[in-house]
C-alpha positions in Angstrom: -32.1 -29.9 -17.0 -29.0 -29.6 -14.9 -28.1 -32.4 -12.5 -28.8 -31.2 -9.0 -25.9 -33.4 -7.8 -23.6 -31.0 -9.6 -24.8 -27.9 -7.7 -22.0 -26.4 -5.5 -22.3 -27.3 -1.9 -23.1 -24.1 0.1 -20.8 -24.0 3.1 -20.9 -21.3 5.8 -17.7 -20.1 7.6 -17.7 -18.1 10.8 -14.8 -15.6 11.2 -14.7 -14.9 15.0 -12.6 -11.9 16.0 -11.8 -11.3 19.6 -10.9 -8.1 21.4 -7.2 -8.6 20.6 -7.9 -8.7 16.9 -7.3 -12.5 16.7 -9.3 -14.9 14.7 -10.2 -18.5 15.6 -9.0 -21.3 13.4 -9.9 -25.0 13.6 -7.9 -27.9 12.4 -9.5 -30.6 10.2 -9.3 -33.9 12.1 -7.8 -37.2 10.8 -10.1 -39.1 8.4 -11.5 -35.9 6.8 -10.8 -34.3 3.5 -7.7 -32.1 3.8 -7.0 -33.5 7.3 -4.4 -31.4 9.2 -5.3 -28.2 7.3 -6.7 -25.3 9.3 -9.9 -23.5 8.4 -12.5 -21.1 9.7 -15.2 -23.0 11.6 -18.5 -23.7 10.0 -20.2 -26.2 7.9 -22.8 -26.9 5.1 -26.4 -25.9 4.9 -29.0 -28.6 5.5 -31.9 -28.8 3.0 -34.3 -25.9 3.5 -32.0 -24.2 6.0 -31.3 -20.4 5.7 -27.6 -19.6 5.6 -27.7 -17.5 8.8 -29.5 -20.4 10.6 -26.9 -22.9 9.3 -24.0 -20.8 10.5 -25.5 -20.3 13.9 -26.2 -24.0 14.2 -22.7 -25.1 13.1 -21.0 -22.7 15.5 -23.2 -24.0 18.3 -22.5 -27.6 17.5 -18.7 -27.2 16.8 -17.8 -24.6 19.5 -20.7 -24.4 21.9 -21.3 -20.7 21.3 -24.4 -18.7 20.4 -24.2 -16.1 17.6 -27.0 -13.7 16.6 -27.0 -13.5 12.8 -27.9 -9.8 13.1 -24.5 -9.2 14.7 -22.6 -10.7 11.7 -21.3 -9.0 8.6 -20.6 -10.6 5.2 -16.9 -10.8 4.5 -16.5 -12.7 1.2 -18.1 -15.5 -0.8 -15.6 -17.9 -2.3 -16.6 -20.3 -5.1 -14.1 -23.2 -5.1 -13.5 -26.6 -6.6 -11.7 -29.6 -5.0 -11.4 -31.9 -8.0 -15.0 -32.7 -9.1 -16.4 -31.3 -5.9 -17.7 -27.7 -6.1 -18.5 -25.5 -3.1 -19.5 -22.0 -2.3 -17.8 -20.9 0.9 -19.8 -18.1 2.4 -17.8 -16.3 5.2 -19.4 -14.0 7.8 -17.5 -12.0 10.4 -18.5 -11.7 14.1 -17.0 -9.7 17.0 -19.8 -10.7 19.5 -21.1 -14.1 20.7 -22.2 -15.8 23.8 -20.1 -18.5 25.5 -16.5 -19.5 25.3 -15.5 -21.3 22.1 -14.3 -24.8 22.9 -13.7 -27.9 20.7 -16.8 -30.1 20.7 -15.9 -32.2 17.7 -12.3 -33.2 18.5 -10.7 -30.5 16.4 -7.7 -28.4 17.6 -8.3 -24.7 17.9 -6.1 -21.7 18.0 -6.4 -17.9 18.1 -4.0 -16.0 15.8 -3.8 -12.5 14.4 -4.5 -12.5 10.7 -1.0 -11.2 10.0 0.5 -14.2 11.9 -1.3 -16.9 10.0 0.8 -18.8 7.4 -1.4 -19.1 4.3 0.2 -22.5 3.5 -1.4 -24.0 6.7 -4.9 -23.1 5.5 -7.2 -25.2 3.4 -7.0 -23.6 -0.1 -10.6 -22.4 -0.1 -10.0 -20.6 3.2 -7.0 -18.6 1.9 -9.1 -15.9 0.2 -11.0 -15.4 3.5 -7.7 -14.7 5.3 -6.7 -12.3 2.5 -10.0 -10.5 2.8 -9.3 -10.0 6.5 -5.8 -8.7 5.9 -6.5 -6.4 3.0 -7.6 -2.8 3.7 -10.7 -1.2 2.2 -8.7 1.3 0.2 -6.1 0.6 -2.4 -4.3 3.8 -3.6 -2.4 4.0 -6.9 0.1 6.8 -7.7 -0.8 9.1 -10.6 0.7 8.1 -14.0 1.8 11.7 -14.8 4.3 12.0 -11.9 7.6 13.0 -13.4 11.0 11.4 -12.6 12.3 14.7 -11.0 9.4 14.5 -8.4 10.9 11.5 -6.6 11.5 13.4 -3.4 8.0 14.8 -3.5 6.5 11.4 -3.9 8.6 9.9 -1.2 7.2 12.5 1.2 3.6 12.1 0.0 3.6 8.3 0.2 5.4 8.5 3.6 2.6 10.8 4.9 -0.1 8.5 3.5 1.5 5.5 5.2 1.6 7.4 8.5 -2.0 8.4 8.0 -3.1 4.7 7.8 -2.8 3.8 4.1 -2.3 0.0 4.1 -1.8 -0.8 0.4 -0.2 1.5 -2.2 0.8 0.7 -5.8 3.9 2.5 -7.0 2.9 3.1 -10.7 5.3 5.6 -12.3 5.4 4.8 -16.1 7.8 7.6 -17.0 10.4 6.6 -14.3 13.1 4.1 -14.9 12.7 0.7 -13.3 15.7 1.3 -10.9 14.3 4.7 -9.8 11.0 3.1 -8.8 12.9 0.3 -7.0 14.9 2.9 -5.1 11.8 4.7 -4.0 10.3 1.4 -2.8 13.5 0.5 -0.9 13.5 3.9 0.8 9.9 3.5 2.0 10.1 -0.2 2.8 11.2 0.1 6.5 8.4 2.5 7.2 5.8 0.3 5.5 7.0 -2.7 7.4 6.9 -0.8 10.7 3.3 0.2 10.0 2.1 -3.2 8.7 1.5 -1.6 5.2 2.4 -2.9 1.8 3.9 -1.4 -1.3 3.3 -2.9 -4.7 5.5 -2.4 -7.8 3.6 -2.1 -11.0 4.5 -5.2 -13.2 8.0 -5.5 -11.8 8.1 -9.1 -10.4 11.9 -9.2 -10.3 12.1 -5.9 -8.3 9.7 -7.3 -5.8 11.7 -10.5 -5.5 14.9 -8.5 -4.8 13.3 -6.2 -2.2 11.5 -8.9 -0.3 9.2 -8.4 2.7 6.7 -5.6 2.6 6.9 -5.2 -1.2 4.8 -7.0 -3.7 3.7 -6.7 -7.3 0.6 -5.6 -9.2 0.4 -7.5 -12.5 -1.1 -6.2 -15.7 -3.8 -8.4 -17.3 -1.5 -9.2 -20.2 1.0 -10.8 -17.7 -1.4 -13.3 -16.3 -1.6 -15.5 -19.3 2.2 -15.8 -19.4 2.4 -17.1 -15.8 1.8 -20.7 -14.7 2.2 -20.2 -11.0 2.3 -17.5 -8.3 5.4 -15.3 -9.0 6.2 -14.4 -5.4 6.0 -16.3 -2.0 2.9 -16.0 0.1 4.6 -13.5 2.3 4.5 -10.9 -0.5 1.3 -9.5 -2.0 0.4 -10.3 -5.6 -2.4 -8.2 -7.2 -3.8 -8.3 -10.7 -5.6 -5.9 -13.0 -8.7 -7.5 -14.4 -11.6 -6.5 -16.7 -13.7 -9.6 -17.2 -14.4 -13.1 -15.9 -11.6 -14.7 -17.9 -9.0 -12.4 -16.4 -10.3 -13.0 -12.9 -10.0 -16.7 -13.5 -6.4 -16.3 -14.6 -5.7 -14.3 -11.5 -7.1 -17.0 -9.3 -5.2 -19.7 -11.3 -1.8 -18.1 -10.6 -2.6 -17.6 -6.9 -3.1 -13.8 -6.8 -4.1 -12.4 -3.5 -6.6 -9.9 -4.9 -7.7 -8.2 -8.1 -8.9 -4.9 -9.3 -11.9 -5.0 -11.6 -12.5 -2.0 -13.9 -13.9 0.2 -15.1 -16.9 0.1 -12.8 -18.1 3.6 -14.0 -17.1 5.9 -16.8 -13.7 7.6 -16.4 -12.0 10.6 -18.0 -8.8 8.6 -18.3 -10.4 5.8 -20.4 -13.3 7.5 -22.3 -13.6 4.6 -24.8 -13.9 1.9 -22.2 -17.4 0.5 -21.6 -18.2 0.7 -17.9 -19.3 -2.4 -16.2 -21.9 -0.8 -13.9 -22.5 -2.0 -10.3 -24.7 -5.0 -11.2 -22.1 -6.5 -13.6 -19.4 -5.7 -11.1 -21.2 -7.6 -8.4 -21.9 -10.6 -10.5 -18.2 -10.9 -11.5 -16.8 -10.2 -8.0 -19.0 -12.7 -6.3 -18.1 -15.4 -9.0 -14.4 -14.8 -8.4 -12.4 -16.8 -5.8 -10.4 -13.9 -4.5 -11.0 -10.4 -3.0 -11.8 -7.8 -5.7 -11.4 -4.0 -5.5 -13.8 -1.7 -7.5 -11.7 0.5 -9.8 -12.7 3.2 -12.3 -14.9 6.2 -11.6 -15.2 5.4 -7.9 -13.7 7.2 -4.9 -13.6 7.1 -1.2 -17.3 8.2 -1.0 -18.3 4.9 -2.7 -16.7 2.5 -0.2 -20.0 1.4 1.4 -21.6 1.0 -2.0 -18.7 -1.1 -3.2 -19.0 -3.3 -0.1 -22.7 -3.8 -0.8 -21.8 -4.9 -4.3 -19.4 -7.6 -3.2 -16.1 -5.6 -3.3 -13.2 -5.8 -0.9 -13.1 -2.0 -1.2 -12.2 0.7 -3.7 -9.1 1.4 -5.7 -8.2 4.6 -7.5 -5.7 7.3 -8.4 -6.8 10.9 -8.5 -9.2 11.0 -5.6 -7.0 9.1 -3.3 -4.2 11.6 -2.8 
């Protein structure tokens, strides 16, 4: 029989977003684990307590506000370990509450836009929550059959997508030279930064380092095992292609901001790949400690279904252009 003392501590986190799009952060006071770090307010479940009841109680005790659990929406569940101590951080988002949040337990508070928060200031387990807030619901990947002589066409198409609200686009052009892809990214970089969007180079860590802000990298699964740390600063996105639990664990270990998990359903591009199905996808995504996009056989029409199965959103190629 398993030792109940080894069961992860279930901790609720409330993500409060005001009318200006800011979120509330609380600083852990002196004398506590990770003192000085910032986190989303909340606390652990008491024995026999329902998660929604626990979160409502914690926010009332910490901040003096009343939330209706029915007004909340699940954001992400983050399994985490601090040494020998395991926890499950269960984050819910609220845009409505009663009362004015004030510090009732001596902790400092501040409101910040998610884009303004420095990840390094957060407790490590809270960083995936912030990334889930920042990431869009749709992750578009360019088609692999785009030819090098179509650079002008794709510059225009990606520019149009950015103006239409696309927030995360992977530049995947396997038949192009590395320099040609970098040139395309550089030409789109000012527009992406102006719109608060991000471009990710496929596998090209060095190219992302050279280009800097607004450009990140999407790593192949085979790259993960060869890395022992995050390859870019926190100001640049790092994504990873994953297909199972071990690859998701590697993505977490190197500090990736998110992963794609595929194939969820059967695809024409990979007819020999065994699809995960939604039940397996959900189990893997909820056991991962980072936001996970559903990829493979899914499209824009499946966004709600993906969210219901623990995804950050959907990623894809053909149906996204």
